N, C-alpha and C positions, 0 to 999 in steps of 0.2 A: 296670364301667360308671361308675367314679368319676372326679372331676375333680381335677386338681392345683390347689394353691393359688398365691397371688401369689409369684413369685420374680424380682425385677427388679433385685436389688443386683449390680453387677459387681464382680469381684475387682480386686486392685490392678493385676495385669498387664494385665487387660482394659481397666481405666480409662486405663491408661497408653497402650495402643494406640489407644484412642479419641480421647484428647487429641491424639495424633500425627496420626491422621486428620483431626481437626477443624483442626489447623494447616496440614495439606496442602491442605485445602478452602479455607482463607483464602488461601493462596498462589495456588492456582488461580483463585480469584475476582480477585485483583489482577491476575494475568496476562491473564485475559480482558477486564479493563478497557482494555487497549491496543487491543482490536478496536472499542471504542466501540459504535455503533449496529449494527455487523455481527454482534454476539452476538444471536442470534435470541431472540425472547421465550420461545419453548418451552425453549431451552436455559438461558436465565437462570433460569427458573421451576424447571427440573429440578436445577440446581445448589443453588438455595435450598432446595428441598424435601429433596434429599439431605442437605444440611448439617443440616437440621432433624431429619430422620429419625434421625440419630445420637443425639438426645436423647429420642426417642419410645419408646413401648413396641413390643415386636415386632408386626409388622404382616403379616397374611396377607390377600391378596387372592384372592377366589373369582371365577374367570371361566369363561366358556363360553357357548354359545348360549343364547338364550331357550329355556324349556321343557326345559332340560337337567337341571333339578332342583336348581339352586344354593340356592335358599331352603330347600328340603327338606333338603338336605345339612346347611346351617347349624343349622337347627332341631335336626336329629339330634344334632349336634356339641355344641349347647349344652344339650340335654335338655329343651328347652321350645319351644313355638310362638312364637317371637319375631317371626319374618318371616312376613307373609301369603304364602300359596302360591296358584298358579293365577291371579294378576293378568296383565292383558294388557300387552304392551309399550308401549302408548300412555300408560299411567298409572303405569308402573314408574318406580323411582327407584333411584339408587345409595344404598345404605344403609351407613352407618359404625356399627359396633357397638362400644360401650365399656362399661366396667363402670360400674354406677351402683346405688345402694341401692334405687331404685324404677324400674319400667319408665317410659320417657319417651321422647318424640321431639320434634326441633326441625328445622325446615327452614332449612338453612344458606343455600341458594341454589336456583334452579330445578333440579329433578331431583336435588338433593343433600339426603339426610335423615340427621341424626344420631340414633341411637337408643341409649339406655342400658338396661342390664338387670343384674340382680344374678347373673348366671350366673358361677360361681367361675372358669371359664376365661378370662373377659374381665379378671380382675385381672392377668393376666400378659401378654395380648396383645390386640390390636385386630383386628377382622375388617371386610373392605370386601366387601359383596355387590354385584356389578355387574349391570347389566340384560341384558347379552348381546351377544355380537359380532354377531348379526343383527338387532340392535334397530332398529325402524322409526324411531324418533327418533334422529337422528344425533348429537345433543348427548349422548346416553347413551354412545355409543362414545368420543366426544372425552373425556368425564369419566373413562371407564374407563381410557384410555390415560394420562391425567393421573395415576391412582393407581398404575399398574403400576411406573413408575420409583421409586415410594417404598416399594414392597413389600419384605418380607424373604423371603417364601415366596409362591409363586403356586400355588394349588390350582386346577387347570384341569380343570373337569367336562365330560365329554362323555356323551352318552346312548347306552345300548346299541342303541337302535333306529335311531340315525343317528349312528354313530361317525365322528369325524374328518372333519367337513364342510370345505367349501372356505373359508367364513368363519372356521372354527376354525383351520385352517392357516395362513390369513394372519395371524390374531391371535397365533398362536404365534410366527411369525417376527418379528413387532414385540417380542414378550416377550424372545426369544432375543437381539436386538440390545443389551439392557441387561443381560445376563449374570445374569438371575434364576435362582434355584433353582426348578425347576418340578416339581410332583408331579402325575400324571395320575390322575383318578378317573373310572372308568367306572361310571356311575349306571344305575339300573333294570335292574340285572344279573338281577332276578327275572323278567323277562319272556323269559328265553332258558333253553333246556335246557343241559346240561352241554356238548354239542357246540358249540352256538352260542356259549356263553361263551368256549370255547377259541379259536374262530375269530375272535370280536370282539377278544379281548384280543391275539391275535397280529397282527391287522390294525392295531390301535392301537400296539403296541409296534414293529412294523416301520416304519410311516410315521413315528412320533415319533422313532425312532432316526435315520432318514433326515434328518428336518428339523432336529433339534437337535443332531446330530453325536454324540451318546452316548445310551445307553438310559437313559430316566428311570424313577423308581419309579413303579409303576402299582398302583392299588387297584381291585378291583372290589366295588362296594356296592349296596345297595338303601336309599337314605336313608329312604324311607317306612316300610319294614319296620323299620329301626332305631329310628325315632321311636316307631313303635307298641310295639316292644319295650320301650322305655324306659317309656312311659306305662302299659304294662300289666305291667311288671316280667316279661317272658317271655323267658328265657334261650334257649329253642329258637329263637325267632323272631330273637333277636338274634344267635345263631350263624349262622342262615340269611342274614342281612342283609350279612354279610362286613364289617360296620362295626367289629368288634372289633380287626382288624389295623390299620385306619385310625386308630382311637383310640389304640392301642397305640403307633403311630408318633408321633403328635402329642404324646402325654402322657407316653411313656416314652422312646422312642428319641431323639426330638427334645428332648433335656434341656436344662438351662440352658446348658451349655457349647456345645452345638450352636446353640442360639438366639443365643447371644452372637457366635459365629463368623458366623452368617447376618446378624446385626444389624450386624456391622462390615463384612462383605463386599459386601453388597448396595448401600450407598451407594457403597462403593469402586468397584463396577462402573460406576456412573454417573460418578464422577470420572474414572476411567480412560478411559471413552469420550469425554468432554468434552476431556480433556487431548490424547488421541490425534487427535480431530477437528480441534481448533484448532491443534495443533502441525502437523499435516499441512497445513492451510490456511496456516499460517505458512510452511512450507517452499515451498509453491506460489507464494505471493505474493512471497516473497524471491527465487525464481527469475524471476518477472515483473520484480521491481525490478532484479534482476541485469542483465537485458536493457536496462532503462531506464538503469541506471548506465552500461553500455557505450555506450548512445546519447548520454548526456550527455558521457561522456569522449570520445566520437568528435567531437562537436560542439566541445568545448573543444580538443581535438587539432587540429581543422580551423581553429579561430581561432588557435592558436598558430602553425600552419604558415602561415597567411595572414600573421601579423604578421612571421615570420621572412622569408617571401618578399617581403614588401613592403619590409622594411629592406634586404635583400640587393638587389633589383631597384632600389631608389631610388639606390643608389650609383653605377651608370653613368649614370643619368639626370641626376643632379646634376653628374656629371663632365662631361657635355655642355655644361652652362652654364658651369662653370669653364674648360673648354676655349675656350669662346667668349669668355670675358673675357680669357683668356690670349692669345688671337689679337688681341683688341682691343688689349691692352697692346703686343704686339710691332708692331702697325701704328703705334701711337703712337710707340714708340721709333725707328722707321724714319722717321716723319714728322718728329720732332725733328732727327734727323741730317740730313734733307734740306733742311729749312726754316730751322733756326737755325744759319746759317753766314754768312760774310762776303759770299758772292756774292749772298746774298738779303737783304742788309742793309736796302735800301729797302722790300722786302715786309714786314719784321718790324714796321715802324710803321704798316702798314695792318691795323688790328684786324679789320675786317670781312672783308677778303680772307683773312686767315689763319684767321679762324674757319670761313669757308666751305670753305677747303681742308680744315681739320681734320674738318669734318662729311662731306666727300666722301670723303676718303682714309682716315680713321681710324674714324669712327662708322659711315658707310656704311649697310648694312641691319642694324645692330646691333639696332634696336628690333624689326624684323620676325623676325630670328633668335631674339631672345629670347622673343618672343611665341610663336613656333612651339615652342621648346623647352618653355616652361612650359605651353603648351596640351597638348602631349604628355604632360607630367606629370600635368596635370589629367585628361585623358581616361583615362590609366592608372589613376589613383586611382578615377575614376568607375566604370570597367568592373570592376575588382578588387573594389570595394565591392559592386557588384551581384552579382558573381559569388559573393561570400561569402554573400549573402542567399539567392541561387538555391541554393546548395548545402545551406545550413541548412534551407531550405524543402523541398528534395527529401528531405532525410533525415527530417524530422519527417513528411512525407507518406507516407514508407515505413513509419514507426512506426504510423500510423494505419492503413494497409492491413494491417499485420501485428498489428493490436491483439489483446490477449488477452481473448477473450470467453468462454472456457469456463468452466463454472460451478465453483465451489469445492467441495471435498469435502464432503458432508453438506448441510446447509441454512444454512451460514454466509452472512451477508448479503453483499450486493453493492455496498454503499457505496464500498469501497476501489476496486472496478473502475470504478464510475461516476465518482467524483472523478478517478481517474487518467486515464480516458479524456476526460473533459471538459477537463482541462488540456492533453493532447495536442491535442485538437480546437482549443482556444482558442489555443495557441501556433501551431498550424498555419495557422489563419485570420490571425493577425496577420502571420506571416512571408509568407503569400501575398499579403495586402493591400499589404504593403510592396513586395514584387516587382512586383505588378501596377500600382501607382501610381508606381513609379520613374520619374522624368522626368530623363533624362540632361542635356537642354539646361539645365533649371533648376538641377540640381545643379552642373553645370560652371560656370554663371554666378556661383552663389553661392559656389563654391569660389574662383574667380578673384578675386571681390571680396574674399573673406577673405585670399587670399595677398597682394594688392595693399595691403590696409589694414595687414597685419602689417608688410610691407616698408617702406611708407611711414612707419609709426609708429616703426620702428626706425632708419631711415636719414635721413628728412626729413619734416617736417611741413608741411602747408598746400599740398600740390602739387596738390590737385584731383583730380577724377574722371578719370584718363587710363589708357591701357592699360599693362600691365607693361612692355612693351618701351620705350614712350615714357617711363615713369617712370624706368626705368634709364638711358635717354639723358640725361634731365634732371639726374639725380643725377650722372652722369659728366662732363656738359658743365659744369654749374655748379661742379663741384669741381675740374676739371682745366685750365681755361683762364685762371686767374689769372696765368699766366706771360707772356701776350701783351701787346701795346701797348707795346713798347720804344721810347722816344722818340728821335728823331734827334739831339736835343742830348746825350742821355746817350751815345750812340754817338760823337758828336763830341769830347765832353770825355774820356771814359774811354778811347776807343780801342776800335775794334771787334775788332781782333785778340785783345785780351784778353778783353773783356766777352762776346763772343758764345760762345765755347767754354765759359766759365764758366756763362753763362746756360743753354746747352744741357744741360751736365751737371746743373745744378740742376733744370731742367725735367724731365729723365728721372728724377732721384731723386724729386721731388715727384709726378711721374706714377705712378711705381712705387708710392710710398706710398699715394696716393690710391686707385689701382686696387686695391691689396691690401686696403686698409680696406673699400672698396666691394664687393669680392669677398667678403670675410669676412662683412660684414654681410648681403649677399644670400643667400649660401649658409646661414648660421646661421639667418636669418629663414625662408627657404624650407623647410629642414629642419624647423625647429621646427614650422612650420604643417603641413607633410606628415605628420610623425610624431603630431601633435595630432589630424589627420584619421583617421589609422590608428587611434589609441586610441578616437576618438569612434565609429568604426564598430564596433569590438569591443564597446565599452560598450553601444551600442544592441542589438546582437545579444544580448549577455549578459542585458541587462534584459528583453528580450522572451521568452527561455527561462527566466528566473529562477523564475517560479512553478512551473513544471514540475520544475526542478532542486531547489527547496526541498522540494516534495512528495516527491519520490523520496528525497532524503537523510534527511528527517525520518522518513518511513514506514519506510525501511530501518533506521534506528537503532532505532526503536520496535519494529519487528516482530522484529529480531534479539534484542533483549532479551526480548520476549515469548516467542520461540521457545525460547530458552535456558532460560527459566523453566519453560515448559511441558514441555520435555524432561526437566528435572530433576524436576518434580512427577510426571511420567509414570514415571520410574524409581524414584522414592521410593515411589509408590503400588504398583508392581509388587513392591518389596521388602516393603512393609507387608503385601501379600496373602499372601506366603509365611510371614510371622511369625504372621499370623492363622490360617491354614490349619493351621499347626503346633500350635496350642492343644490 
């Protein structure tokens, strides 16, 4: 019935393994920082406590239902009435028992009491007495669950008169999730006869094996008999209490080496669970982001197709205008051949008549035809621009309908999902508003003014607010008719037979030069403006979806780094487990 002394010094190899584990916990902490507010407060606390646990004494948590005899069991284990017995659950507290030269107690927080006592066993380990899985005050159970992840060993006490209740089963499932070493103690065994004991032990063993996946170590004891045996130095009562096997395990079998293994393995279980939880969450989020990246690439692809289609489709449209100018030039050459000749010498000095004929035969409907073609280009630009917005809006809307609303694994926070969906909703609203408010007439009018202004600036200044076709005619007429007004005296002196053919050839050369220059300026200016409009449309779409794009690319990069680190830590912790288990 003796107690062992304090044995807390790690060997060199054990110290090295603990340093490795601490390093891996540091890496795990940094990896979880990538999740920001999505790391739950409970998980952050568990990681912090597990890290601190590596530097603490061996910790045993005694759990079970209220009135299962946990306090009696601890008193029997310590050989003294350290804890009060028979208290009601409404006044019970979680008790942390540590070594102290004198018995003392200190309230750390509501329902949490630190007790010190000079029991030799406490020199090597700490004990936590919990109020019960069926405690009336729910704060009790919350605190109990807070200590379980920090424990190195869980002694789960169940009563022989009510073994393995539903609340005990639920609590054991929670403990199992954290990979703790669990020892079952069936207390109050003295109330049963030999047959009843066998039946209860078999019932507990069968249910525990099913629940935990393996058969745990089970001890049958009478804690009150054991304490009385200690107090009265009664070997017979001590043997009947069944406590000798329990004490032998804790004080002999569970030696320093085993305690070291448990000390290192229990925090390891917490770290492995957290690494797996958040690595799995990373995988799920990366899959979600993979779909988002496909969506962004699809939008960018649509934009590139739009640009390529617009550039390709613009070629035949600008060719229509070039053909119109070419036909204008051909009519001009025909006009010169017919009008600048000897037979029409008298008409050549009639400038007004010649100009009128030029307008009727050469210019004709040039302004209307030019306006028609440019308006077609404008309408084409407007419609295709609107179609681009409609396609993007429809695609964003489909992303909203197929939003990823499933919960992440475990209790990982949902800020990521919320921020992601908010951005999709915001982009969707923006594109929809643009589509809904798109005014074709206003857009066309503005574009026509932009085209006119560009061409006027390039080809001629100060022409005033006129239509595109009229502007073209002004440019053509003003530049091309300086060959008219041949004076009769010039014809008389120089001789029409020589002058008129030369003048006609000169007029045709000048006309061709002027038309070519005009065509180049018009085509260059119109093309420049059209391509600028295409680029502006693309830029507006890109800017609208940019917040979503930035979020997805940033999150993908951060999560990929976190996922890789978590996977690496997960594998390293698994390897470390193997090394510790082989001690």
